[in-house]
C-alpha positions as CSV (number, residue, x, y, z in Angstrom):
1,M,133.7,85.7,-60.6
2,E,130.3,85.1,-59.1
3,K,128.8,88.2,-57.6
4,R,128.4,88.1,-53.8
5,P,124.9,88.6,-52.4
6,D,124.4,92.2,-51.2
7,Y,123.3,91.5,-47.6
8,S,122.7,94.3,-45.3
9,M,125.3,95.4,-42.8
10,S,122.8,95.3,-40.0
11,Q,121.1,91.9,-40.3
12,T,118.2,91.3,-37.9
13,I,117.4,87.8,-38.9
14,S,118.4,85.3,-36.2
15,I,120.1,82.0,-37.2
16,K,118.2,80.3,-34.4
17,N,115.2,80.3,-36.7
18,F,117.0,78.0,-39.2
19,V,119.1,75.6,-37.2
20,R,117.5,72.1,-36.9
21,R,118.7,69.8,-34.2
22,R,118.5,66.1,-35.2
23,K,117.2,63.4,-32.8
24,T,120.2,61.2,-33.5
25,R,122.5,60.6,-30.6
26,I,125.9,59.0,-30.9
27,M,126.4,57.4,-27.5
28,R,129.3,55.6,-25.8
29,D,129.0,51.8,-25.6
30,T,131.0,50.2,-22.8
31,S,130.8,46.7,-24.5
32,R,133.1,47.8,-27.3
33,V,136.4,46.5,-26.1
34,I,139.9,46.0,-27.5
35,T,142.7,43.8,-26.1
36,R,145.9,45.4,-24.7
37,A,149.1,43.9,-23.2
38,H,149.0,43.9,-19.4
39,I,152.6,43.5,-18.4
40,P,154.0,44.6,-15.0
41,T,156.8,47.0,-15.0
42,N,158.5,44.9,-12.3
43,L,160.5,42.3,-14.3
44,E,160.6,39.9,-11.3
45,R,156.8,39.8,-11.2
46,I,156.7,38.8,-14.8
47,S,158.9,35.8,-14.1
48,R,157.0,34.8,-11.0
49,L,153.7,34.9,-12.8
50,I,155.1,32.7,-15.6
51,E,156.4,30.2,-13.1
52,R,153.0,29.9,-11.5
53,V,151.4,29.0,-14.8
54,L,154.2,26.5,-15.6
55,D,153.6,24.8,-12.3
56,L,150.0,24.0,-13.2
57,S,149.2,20.5,-14.5
58,E,148.3,20.3,-18.2
59,D,144.7,19.3,-17.2
60,V,144.2,22.3,-15.1
61,A,145.8,24.6,-17.7
62,E,143.4,23.2,-20.3
63,L,140.4,23.8,-18.1
64,L,141.5,27.4,-17.4
65,L,142.1,28.2,-21.1
66,E,138.8,26.6,-22.1
67,E,137.0,28.8,-19.6
68,I,138.8,31.9,-20.8
69,N,138.0,31.1,-24.4
70,D,134.3,30.6,-23.5
71,N,134.2,34.0,-21.8
72,F,136.1,36.1,-24.3
73,S,136.2,34.5,-27.8
74,D,132.9,36.0,-28.8
75,R,134.1,39.5,-27.8
76,H,137.1,39.4,-30.1
77,R,137.7,37.9,-33.5
78,D,141.3,37.1,-32.8
79,I,141.7,36.4,-29.1
80,K,144.0,33.4,-29.8
81,Q,146.3,35.6,-31.9
82,Q,146.4,38.2,-29.1
83,F,147.4,35.6,-26.5
84,A,150.2,34.4,-28.8
85,L,151.3,38.0,-29.4
86,N,151.5,38.8,-25.7
87,F,153.2,35.5,-24.9
88,S,155.9,36.4,-27.3
89,K,156.4,39.8,-25.5
90,V,157.2,38.0,-22.2
91,S,158.8,34.8,-23.4
92,E,162.3,36.2,-22.8
93,Y,161.5,36.1,-19.0
94,I,161.0,32.3,-19.0
95,T,163.8,30.9,-16.9
96,R,163.1,27.2,-17.4
97,N,164.8,25.4,-20.3
98,I,161.7,23.3,-21.2
99,Q,159.3,22.7,-24.0
100,I,156.1,24.7,-23.2
101,S,152.9,23.3,-24.5
102,N,150.6,25.3,-26.8
103,V,148.0,25.4,-24.1
104,K,150.3,26.9,-21.5
105,Q,151.8,29.4,-24.0
106,A,148.2,30.6,-24.7
107,L,147.4,30.7,-21.0
108,I,150.5,32.7,-20.2
109,G,149.5,35.1,-23.0
110,A,146.0,35.4,-21.4
111,Y,147.5,36.4,-18.0
112,F,149.4,39.2,-19.7
113,T,146.3,40.4,-21.6
114,M,143.5,42.8,-20.6
115,E,140.4,44.3,-22.1
116,Y,140.1,48.0,-22.6
117,S,136.7,49.7,-23.2
118,I,137.6,52.4,-25.7
119,E,134.5,54.6,-25.3
120,S,133.5,53.8,-21.7
121,A,133.9,57.4,-20.6
122,A,132.9,59.4,-23.7
123,L,132.4,59.5,-27.5
124,F,132.7,63.1,-28.7
125,N,134.4,65.8,-30.8
126,P,133.3,64.4,-34.2
127,S,134.4,65.4,-37.7
128,I,132.7,64.2,-40.9
129,V,133.9,63.8,-44.5
130,P,132.6,62.2,-47.7
131,H,133.4,58.4,-47.8
132,P,136.1,57.5,-50.5
133,D,133.6,54.9,-51.8
134,Q,130.4,56.5,-53.2
135,S,129.4,53.5,-55.3
136,G,125.9,51.9,-55.2
137,L,124.1,55.0,-54.0
138,S,120.9,56.6,-55.2
139,D,121.2,59.8,-57.1
140,G,121.7,62.7,-54.8
141,D,122.8,60.6,-51.8
142,L,126.2,60.9,-50.1
143,R,128.0,58.3,-48.0
144,F,130.1,59.7,-45.2
145,I,132.7,58.7,-42.6
146,M,132.6,60.3,-39.1
147,S,135.5,60.3,-36.8
148,L,135.1,60.6,-33.1
149,R,137.3,61.0,-30.0
150,A,136.7,57.8,-27.9
151,T,137.8,58.0,-24.3
152,G,138.1,55.1,-21.9
153,E,139.7,54.2,-18.6
154,G,142.4,56.6,-17.5
155,H,141.0,59.2,-19.9
156,I,143.1,57.7,-22.8
157,S,141.7,58.9,-26.1
158,S,141.7,57.2,-29.5
159,I,140.0,57.7,-32.9
160,A,136.8,55.8,-33.6
161,F,134.8,55.8,-36.7
162,R,131.1,55.6,-37.9
163,S,129.7,55.6,-41.4
164,G,126.3,56.4,-42.9
165,I,124.4,58.0,-45.7
166,V,123.0,61.5,-46.1
167,E,120.0,61.4,-48.5
168,E,119.2,64.1,-51.0
169,N,116.3,65.3,-48.9
170,G,118.7,65.7,-45.9
171,S,117.7,62.5,-44.0
172,I,120.8,61.0,-42.2
173,H,121.2,57.3,-41.5
174,F,124.0,55.6,-39.7
175,D,125.2,52.1,-40.6
176,T,124.8,49.4,-38.0
177,I,127.8,48.8,-35.9
178,T,129.0,45.4,-34.8
179,D,130.2,44.1,-31.5
180,F,133.8,43.9,-32.6
181,V,136.5,46.5,-32.4
182,E,140.1,46.1,-33.7
183,T,143.3,48.1,-33.5
184,P,145.6,48.3,-36.5
185,K,148.8,46.5,-37.0
186,M,152.1,48.4,-37.2
187,L,153.6,48.2,-40.6
188,H,157.3,47.5,-40.1
189,D,160.3,49.5,-41.4
190,P,158.7,52.8,-42.4
191,F,160.9,55.0,-44.6
192,Y,162.2,58.4,-43.4
193,V,163.6,61.2,-45.5
194,K,166.9,62.4,-44.0
195,R,166.4,66.0,-45.1
196,L,163.0,66.3,-43.4
197,M,164.3,64.7,-40.2
198,K,167.2,67.0,-40.1
199,L,164.9,70.1,-40.4
200,R,162.8,68.7,-37.6
201,L,165.8,68.1,-35.3
202,K,166.9,71.7,-35.9
203,D,163.5,72.9,-34.8
204,M,164.0,70.8,-31.7
205,E,167.4,72.3,-31.1
206,S,168.9,68.8,-31.4
207,W,171.0,69.1,-34.5
208,D,174.5,68.8,-33.0
209,E,177.6,66.7,-33.4
210,T,175.8,63.5,-32.2
211,S,173.0,63.8,-34.7
212,I,175.4,64.8,-37.5
213,N,177.4,61.6,-36.8
214,V,174.2,59.5,-36.8
215,F,172.9,60.9,-40.0
216,D,176.3,60.7,-41.8
217,L,175.9,56.9,-41.8
218,L,172.4,57.0,-43.3
219,P,171.3,57.2,-47.0
220,D,168.9,60.0,-48.1
221,V,166.0,57.7,-47.5
222,F,166.3,55.2,-44.7
223,T,164.4,52.7,-42.5
224,Y,163.9,52.5,-38.8
225,S,166.2,49.6,-38.8
226,D,168.9,51.6,-40.6
227,L,168.6,54.3,-37.9
228,K,168.9,51.9,-35.1
229,N,172.0,50.3,-36.7
230,S,173.6,53.8,-37.1
231,I,173.0,54.7,-33.5
232,H,174.4,51.3,-32.4
233,K,177.6,51.8,-34.4
234,L,178.0,55.2,-32.9
235,Y,177.8,53.8,-29.4
236,L,180.4,51.2,-30.2
237,S,182.8,53.7,-31.7
238,P,185.4,54.9,-29.1
239,E,186.2,58.0,-31.1
240,F,182.8,59.6,-30.7
241,E,181.1,61.0,-27.6
242,T,177.3,61.0,-27.7
243,N,174.7,63.4,-26.4
244,D,172.1,61.1,-24.8
245,K,169.4,63.8,-25.0
246,T,169.9,64.1,-28.7
247,L,169.6,60.3,-29.1
248,I,166.4,60.4,-27.1
249,N,165.0,63.1,-29.4
250,I,166.0,61.2,-32.5
251,N,164.2,58.1,-31.3
252,W,161.3,60.2,-30.2
253,L,161.0,61.7,-33.6
254,A,161.3,58.3,-35.4
255,N,158.7,56.7,-33.2
256,S,156.3,59.6,-33.9
257,N,156.2,58.7,-37.6
258,Y,154.7,55.4,-38.4
259,K,152.3,53.4,-40.6
260,V,149.4,51.3,-39.5
261,G,146.9,49.1,-41.3
262,F,143.6,47.4,-40.6
263,D,142.2,44.1,-42.0
264,E,140.6,45.2,-45.3
265,S,137.5,43.1,-44.6
266,S,136.7,44.9,-41.4
267,K,133.9,47.5,-41.3
268,I,134.8,51.1,-40.7
269,S,133.1,51.2,-37.3
270,E,135.2,48.3,-36.2
271,R,138.5,50.2,-36.6
272,V,140.0,52.3,-33.8
273,I,143.3,54.1,-34.0
274,F,144.6,53.6,-30.4
275,P,147.9,55.2,-29.2
276,V,150.9,53.2,-30.3
277,S,153.9,55.6,-29.6
278,E,155.2,56.9,-26.3
279,N,154.4,60.5,-27.4
280,E,150.7,59.8,-27.5
281,S,150.6,57.3,-24.6
282,R,147.9,59.4,-22.9
283,G,145.8,60.0,-25.9
284,I,145.1,60.9,-29.5
285,E,142.9,64.0,-29.3
286,D,140.5,65.9,-31.5
287,A,141.3,64.6,-35.0
288,R,140.1,67.1,-37.7
289,F,139.7,65.1,-40.9
290,V,139.4,66.8,-44.3
291,R,139.1,65.5,-47.9
292,F,142.0,67.2,-49.7
293,E,142.2,67.4,-53.4
294,D,145.6,68.1,-54.9
295,D,146.2,70.2,-58.0
296,N,146.4,67.0,-60.1
297,G,143.0,65.8,-58.9
298,E,144.3,63.2,-56.5
299,V,142.4,62.9,-53.3
300,T,144.0,62.3,-49.9
301,Y,142.3,62.4,-46.5
302,Y,144.3,64.3,-43.9
303,A,143.7,64.8,-40.2
304,T,145.5,66.9,-37.7
305,Y,145.4,65.7,-34.2
306,T,147.1,66.3,-30.8
307,A,149.3,63.6,-29.4
308,Y,149.5,63.8,-25.6
309,N,151.9,61.8,-23.3
310,G,150.7,63.2,-20.0
311,F,153.2,66.0,-19.9
312,K,153.3,67.7,-23.3
313,I,151.5,67.8,-26.6
314,L,152.8,67.0,-30.1
315,P,150.9,68.2,-33.3
316,Q,150.6,65.2,-35.7
317,L,149.2,64.6,-39.2
318,I,147.4,61.5,-40.4
319,E,147.1,60.7,-44.0
320,T,145.0,58.0,-45.7
321,R,143.3,57.3,-49.0
322,D,141.0,54.5,-47.9
323,F,140.7,54.5,-44.1
324,V,142.4,51.1,-44.0
325,Y,146.0,52.2,-44.1
326,F,147.2,55.3,-42.3
327,N,150.5,57.2,-42.2
328,V,151.2,59.2,-39.1
329,I,153.6,62.1,-39.5
330,T,155.0,64.8,-37.2
331,L,154.1,68.4,-38.1
332,N,157.2,70.7,-37.9
333,G,157.9,74.3,-37.5
334,K,157.6,77.2,-35.0
335,A,153.9,77.7,-35.9
336,V,152.7,74.2,-35.0
337,Q,153.4,74.1,-31.3
338,N,149.7,74.3,-30.2
339,K,146.4,72.5,-30.6
340,G,143.6,73.0,-33.0
341,M,145.0,73.1,-36.5
342,A,142.7,72.6,-39.5
343,L,143.9,72.1,-43.1
344,F,142.1,73.8,-46.0
345,P,140.7,71.2,-48.5
346,R,143.0,72.4,-51.3
347,K,146.0,74.6,-52.0
348,I,145.4,78.3,-52.6
349,K,147.7,80.0,-55.1
350,G,150.1,77.1,-54.9
351,K,150.4,77.0,-51.1
352,Y,149.0,74.8,-48.4
353,V,146.8,76.7,-46.0
354,M,145.9,75.9,-42.4
355,L,144.0,77.5,-39.6
356,S,145.7,77.3,-36.2
357,R,145.9,78.8,-32.8
358,Q,149.1,80.2,-31.3
359,D,148.0,81.7,-28.0
360,G,144.9,79.9,-27.0
361,E,142.8,83.0,-27.5
362,N,142.7,84.0,-31.1
363,N,142.3,82.5,-34.6
364,Y,145.3,82.4,-36.9
365,I,146.0,81.3,-40.5
366,M,149.2,79.8,-41.9
367,F,150.6,79.3,-45.4
368,S,153.4,76.9,-46.4
369,D,155.0,75.4,-49.5
370,N,155.5,72.1,-47.6
371,L,152.6,70.3,-45.9
372,H,154.9,69.1,-43.0
373,F,156.6,72.4,-42.2
374,W,154.8,75.6,-40.9
375,Q,157.0,78.5,-39.7
376,T,154.7,81.6,-39.5
377,A,151.1,82.4,-38.6
378,K,148.9,85.5,-39.1
379,L,146.2,86.7,-36.8
380,I,142.8,86.8,-38.6
381,Q,140.2,86.9,-35.8
382,E,140.1,88.1,-32.2
383,P,137.2,87.7,-29.7
384,E,134.6,90.3,-30.5
385,Q,131.2,89.1,-29.1
386,P,130.4,88.5,-25.4
387,W,129.9,84.8,-26.1
388,E,133.6,84.5,-27.3
389,F,135.3,87.0,-24.9
390,V,137.4,84.2,-23.2
391,Q,138.8,82.6,-26.4
392,I,138.0,81.5,-29.9
393,G,139.2,78.7,-32.2
394,N,138.2,76.7,-35.2
395,C,135.8,73.8,-35.4
396,G,137.4,72.0,-38.2
397,S,138.6,72.6,-41.8
398,P,137.1,75.4,-43.8
399,I,134.4,74.5,-46.4
400,E,134.5,76.0,-49.8
401,L,131.3,77.8,-50.9
402,N,130.6,80.2,-53.8
403,E,130.6,83.1,-51.3
404,G,133.9,82.2,-49.6
405,W,135.5,79.8,-47.2
406,L,133.0,78.9,-44.4
407,V,134.8,78.5,-41.1
408,L,133.0,77.1,-38.1
409,T,134.4,78.5,-34.9
410,H,134.1,77.9,-31.2
411,G,133.8,80.7,-28.7
412,V,134.1,80.5,-24.9
413,G,132.0,82.9,-22.8
414,P,131.0,83.4,-19.1
415,M,131.0,80.3,-16.9
416,R,133.2,78.6,-19.6
417,Q,130.2,78.0,-21.8
418,Y,131.2,76.9,-25.3
419,F,129.3,78.2,-28.4
420,I,129.7,77.4,-32.1
421,G,129.9,80.3,-34.5
422,A,130.7,80.9,-38.1
423,L,132.6,83.3,-40.4
424,L,133.5,83.6,-44.1
425,L,137.0,84.1,-45.5
426,D,137.8,85.5,-48.9
427,K,138.2,82.7,-51.5
428,E,141.4,84.1,-53.0
429,K,142.7,85.8,-49.9
430,P,141.7,83.6,-47.0
431,D,143.5,85.7,-44.5
432,K,140.7,88.2,-45.0
433,V,137.4,87.9,-43.0
434,I,134.5,89.0,-45.2
435,A,131.5,88.1,-43.1
436,K,130.7,87.1,-39.5
437,L,127.8,85.6,-37.6
438,D,127.4,87.9,-34.7
439,E,125.3,85.4,-32.7
440,P,126.1,81.8,-32.0
441,L,125.1,79.3,-34.7
442,L,124.6,76.8,-31.8
443,S,124.4,77.3,-28.0
444,P,124.2,74.5,-25.5
445,N,120.6,73.6,-24.4
446,E,119.6,72.0,-21.2
447,E,120.3,68.5,-22.4
448,E,123.6,69.4,-23.8
449,R,124.9,71.2,-20.7
450,E,125.2,68.1,-18.6
451,G,128.2,65.8,-18.9
452,Y,131.8,65.2,-18.1
453,V,132.7,68.8,-19.0
454,P,129.5,70.8,-18.5
455,N,128.3,73.6,-20.9
456,V,130.6,72.6,-23.8
457,I,129.5,72.0,-27.4
458,Y,132.3,71.4,-29.9
459,S,132.9,70.1,-33.4
460,C,136.0,69.0,-35.3
461,G,134.5,69.3,-38.8
462,A,131.3,69.5,-40.9
463,L,130.4,69.1,-44.5
464,V,127.9,70.6,-47.0
465,H,125.6,68.4,-49.1
466,K,123.0,69.7,-51.5
467,G,123.1,73.2,-50.1
468,R,122.8,72.0,-46.5
469,L,125.4,72.3,-43.7
470,I,125.6,69.0,-41.7
471,L,127.3,69.7,-38.4
472,P,128.1,66.9,-36.0
473,Y,128.9,68.2,-32.5
474,A,129.9,67.0,-29.0
475,M,127.8,67.6,-25.9
476,S,129.7,68.3,-22.7
477,D,132.5,65.9,-23.7
478,I,130.4,62.8,-23.3
479,K,128.2,62.2,-26.4
480,S,127.5,63.6,-29.9
481,G,124.6,64.8,-32.0
482,L,123.9,66.5,-35.3
483,V,122.4,69.8,-36.5
484,T,121.6,71.0,-40.0
485,V,121.0,74.4,-41.6
486,Q,120.6,75.6,-45.1
487,I,123.7,77.4,-46.4
488,N,121.5,80.2,-47.9
489,D,119.9,80.8,-44.5
490,L,123.3,80.8,-42.7
491,I,124.7,83.3,-45.2
492,K,121.8,85.7,-45.0
493,C,122.2,85.8,-41.2
494,M,125.8,86.9,-41.5
495,R,127.1,90.5,-41.3
496,F,129.4,91.3,-44.2
497,V,132.3,93.5,-43.3
498,K,134.3,96.0,-45.4
């Protein structure tokens, strides 16, 4: 084992001397828009609107559609497809038994379509990982993917992406972004494992006679269609009484696990993961991406995030290998009922390991044999310094160094100021803190204090390249920037503990 540097217990060197703020700013852009269905909840209004369009002459309808296409076709690659999709969503409310022209079908679809500016309010809380494609680079360079929390009208959050290159000398360059943004398509009929869903329903206290009867009709691995058919048969059977709350929870669980995919020819910055299930209808918050290497050498990118429906949160896990196709899976267990989980980039002694918070005040660590189930958590850090007296938490997945696991933390001090700190965990016993940074690695300066939520700096994940920490961070929940610091300088400013 490599010998740990013998740093003094009473370090006087300030980390402020070594942190370099980069000039790059990752700003919101109100022109980056997606299309969404815009369908009234009042069903009678849907029918009345359709009738008004059908009453138009074909000439007027053509002129209207031409004007709409002129105004919007250069803002979206597939505007005609969106009109067709939204027409299909309301076609069942057409009361006339007539043949509707293609022009009027498209026009009806346009009336039930709206634009949504995904980052009109903010672009913040970034995480950064190595890109799965490192081809075509100069020696010593690293291509990266950065995820960001994009927030638009109604404070609905989604996951946006940027890409770029870190050169060997530490220069950071972002790829040019285009004017287009696209949401992924749902991949139909995802498969579910009966055993895992049963465990999750038990956690939800919904494993009762109703759920037993539903699952008795299902194979060990089943589709969403299989599940719907089973529930339908149960409803039709006079011999069974059903618990409606249980059925709601079964559907809720199934709809929280899904697969989505983007056009493979699209650029990474054109992809945005927008809420698709009811459980995340008010936002996908604070994705913490990590490059995870399994024992067999296979690499998968995981991200924990918080799904929010306006009333409660749901911890979720995203997995992808290419940032084109994504699986979204519910995290289960008593220890994953809060925000801010961050997965270690590999197993330790055969177990998955994850940082978490349980009480909104302290830092915890969890171990599990199963990536999707987490039952217990252990306290590893409590607020100690004045700048973290209110609460502490992690700022993304730990980074493996020779000296230990580097964990970036956030601390909240007086006037709800957020600071970013750092600590080291033991390589083989990550529940043991071996070194701490007593002062903040980063404090909000005058520019960073102003924004939607003042005095907050925050990150969801950093990386190390060529001995240099590259830390993207959000400024007051509105924009993002970057700082860098040499790992050797960071370590020598830490206080090692016995």
